[in-house]
N, C-alpha and C positions, 0 to 999 in steps of 0.2 A: 913586657917590658917597653917593646916598641909602643904600643898600643897607648900606656900609660903614658910615654915621651911625649906623644902626639896630642893626647889629652891636655895636655899640661904645657907644652911647648908653644904650639901653632897657633891657640888664641894670644897670645903675649905678642908672638908675630905678628899674628895680623893685626891688633890692637896698635902696635908700635908703627908700622908700617904705614896703614891705613890715618894715621892720625896725626904721624908726622916727627913723632920721637917717644922716647924712651917717658919724660917728662909726661907726655901728653895722656900718652896709656897709662900712667899711675892718675891721674887725675881722674880720668874718666871712668878708671877700675874703680876707682874711693866711692865715684858717685854712685854706680852702679850698684856695691856694693860686694864683697866677696862672696856670696850666696848666688849671685847672678853670673858667677865666672862659667859655667857651662852654656849661659845663653849665646856665647859667642859662638862654641864649638857647634851648640843647637842650629845654630842660625847656620853657618855654614854649611852644614850636614843638610839641613831642606832646601836651601839653595842653589847646591852643587850638585847634580844628578851623578857625575863621575865620582866624584868625593862618596857620595852617599853609597854608590852601589860598590865601590872599593872595601869600603871600611863594613860595609853591612856582610860583605862575603868573607873578609879576613877574621871579621870577630865569631862569625858561625862556625868556620872550620876551626879558628882558634878553638874555640871554647869545646867542640867536639873532640878534637884531638885532647885536649886536656884531662875531660872526664872519660874517654875511653881508656887512657893511662892510667886510671886511679881506681880500676874496677868496671868501668863500663864496658870494656872489648871482653872482659868474662862473659857477662850477660848476652852481647851482641854475638859471641861463639855459639851459645847456646841455643840462640833462637833459628829459627827458620830462616832463609833468605827474604822470603815476600815480608814476612815479619819485621826482618831487620830494615830493609828497606821503606817501609811505611812508617815504623820511628824516625827512621835517619829525618823522612820528608819534611817532618811539622816545623823546625825553626826555618828553614828555609822558605816555607811557605810563607809565615809569620814575618819573616825578614822583607821578602817580597812585596806583600801587602804594603807595608809601613813604607818601603820606597816608592811605591808607585801611586799610591794616594798623595804622596810630597812633588815627587816629580815624575808623574807618568806612567801609563802602563808599559811600555816599552822596557826602561827602566827596571820596573819591578818585576817584569818576565826575568831580562836578564839577570836580576840580583838572585830571583830565585832558584832559575836552571843551573848557575854558577856555583850555587851554595849546596846544591844539592849535590852536584858530582864532585866538589874538594869533599864533602861529606862520604859519599859513597867511596873513595880514596881512601878515607881513613879504614873503613869497613874491609877495603882490600886487604890493604895493609897486615891488617891480623890474618883475614883469613887467609892469606897466600903464605902465613909467617914471616914477612919482614917482619914485626915487631914480636916482642913478648907482651902477651895477653896480661901480665900480672903488672909488670914496670910501664910498658909504655917503651924501653929499649930497642933500637935496631939492632937486628938478628946478623945482618950481614950477608944474606942469603942472596942469590946472584939472580937476577931476572931470567929467569928459563920460560915462562911461559905467559900469554897475554894479560893472566891478571896478574903479575908481578909487573908487568910491563904500566900495567894502567896504576897499578898502586904507586909507581915510579913517576910517573906523567903528572899523576895529578900531586904527589907530593913537591916535585918543580915547581909546577904553575902556582902552588901556594906560596911557597918560598917568595918568588918574582911578587907576586902580590902584596905580602908582607914585607919585603924589604926594601922593592925597589917602586913601584907603581904605587903604593898608600902614601911611600913618606914624599916621593915628587906631588904627586897629586895636592896633596895635602899645603905643599909649601908654596905650590901654585896658587891655589884659592887664598894663601895666608897673605900674598904680595902681588893678589891683582889690582890692588887700589878699590876692590869696592864692598860698600859697608856691609856686615855683618847683619845689621840691623834695621827695622824701617826707616827711611829720610823723610823728613816732612819740612814743610815752607813755613815756618811760625812768624807770629808776631813776638820781637825780642827788645827787651828795656836797655838800649846801650849806654844809658847813662845821659843820651845828649836827645833823646827821644826814642820812638818805635821804630824800627825796621822790619823787615820781610826779609830775613835771612834761613838758607838751610840747616838743619839740626838731625845729626844723625840720633837717633831713641835709644837713650839708657835707661830709663823707667817713665813710668807714669807719673803724673803729679796733678792730683785732680781732674780737670777740665784739658790741661795743656800737659807737655812733656818736660822732663830734664833731658837733655840732649848734648851732643859734641856741635855747638857754634862751628862751623867749618870754616865760615870768613874771619871769624875771629878768635878761633883755634885758641877757647875756653868754654867749658860747662855753661849753658843758661837754661834759664824757664822760658819756655816760648807754650803762646797761647793762640787762640783762633789759627789751629794749625788745619793744612791741607797736606795731602799724600803725594809726594813726589817720586813719580817712576824712574827717575835717574837713580840708580845707586852708585856712581861711580862719586867716589872722593876725591880721586886724585891718579895719576896715573901708574901703571902697574909698574915696578921693578924692573923688567927687563925693556921698560922704554921710556922709563926715566933719562933727564939726562944730564 
């Protein structure tokens, strides 16, 4: 539920703060179309390495724990340790590669390694008897050995990442005032002539773009566009006067 809340609430907050109001967010979303809702979330994920890393790690661990509690743990229990370790590493490698492509090798390695460690923590929970293989419920068994302590440490770390770090990072990115999409300087017909304005791209329209006109605070059509390396649209929330 937390991941779904982030997926739906954070893009709204990103639009509302970056563009200046709920009315502006509604106008921009209408221009984008509901089908492009996740473009905002994807843009944030691709541009912010910390958010990408934490999200990938949480998704990797949560999905693994979910399927383990619904029968996957029974198969893990019957596998040799080396086999279960190899099976466990596949998704972390995939997550690490995706993050590495868009955010750099260092972030990709961090994502892959942390995802793998937390998945091994799930394996340790079941192998140590801390969770029941058929239901995934905790047994209440005390940590008496290194395997149990490792399982508890991984579980606590996963909770911290999911319920503290991920919401904090997502809110920080949503309120940083940076565009979630490309920013371009385009020729815009203002009604009194053509002027060069900054547009936050919402969609492509032939040879131009449909974007949010930062100066006019409205959706506008722009042509003869050039990329603007400055993605800042307004001051971040924590420094706004």
